[in-house]
N, C-alpha and C positions, 0 to 999 in steps of 0.2 A: 789805367789803374782800375781794378775792380772794387766792389763794395767791401770785401774783406780786407784788402790792402789799405783802403782808406780808413777803416775802423782801427786797424793796427797802428797806422800813422797817428791817428788822434790819440790813442792810448799812450803812445810813446811821448807825444807832446805834453799830455796831461801829467804824466809821471815826471817829466823834466820840470814842469812848472811847480809841482809839489816839492821837488828837491830844492828849487830856487827859493820858494817860500820859507822852507825850513832853515835854509842857510842864511838868508839875508833878513828875514822877518820872523824869527822863531816864536815870538810872543803874539804875533798877529793871527787872527782867525782866518784861515784860507778862504772861507766862504765870503767874508767881508772883502778880502782882496779881489776875489772874482767879481763880486758886485761892484766894487770900485772901478775895475777895468771896464765892466759893461756900461756903468754909468758914464764913464769918461768917453766911451765910444759914442754913446747916445747924447752926450753933452747935456745931461739933465742937471737940475739944481741940487740933486742929492749928493753930488760929488763932495761938497763942503762937509756935509753931515758924515759921510763915510770917512773922509780924511780925519775928522775929529774923533770918530770912534777908533780908528786905527792908532792914533797917537795917544789916546788916553787909556789904552789897555795895558 
């Protein structure tokens, strides 16, 4: 797979994530969701704060 194909695949995945966010979490800020996923991956203590932000919007 070349560089262009990889970029196209990433764009398709991002578009799919945006659609899922809009469908299942229409009131949540997509940037907060991305931060939550990143924090979850890194297992930081910010996870609780992000969950609180997502549920209080």
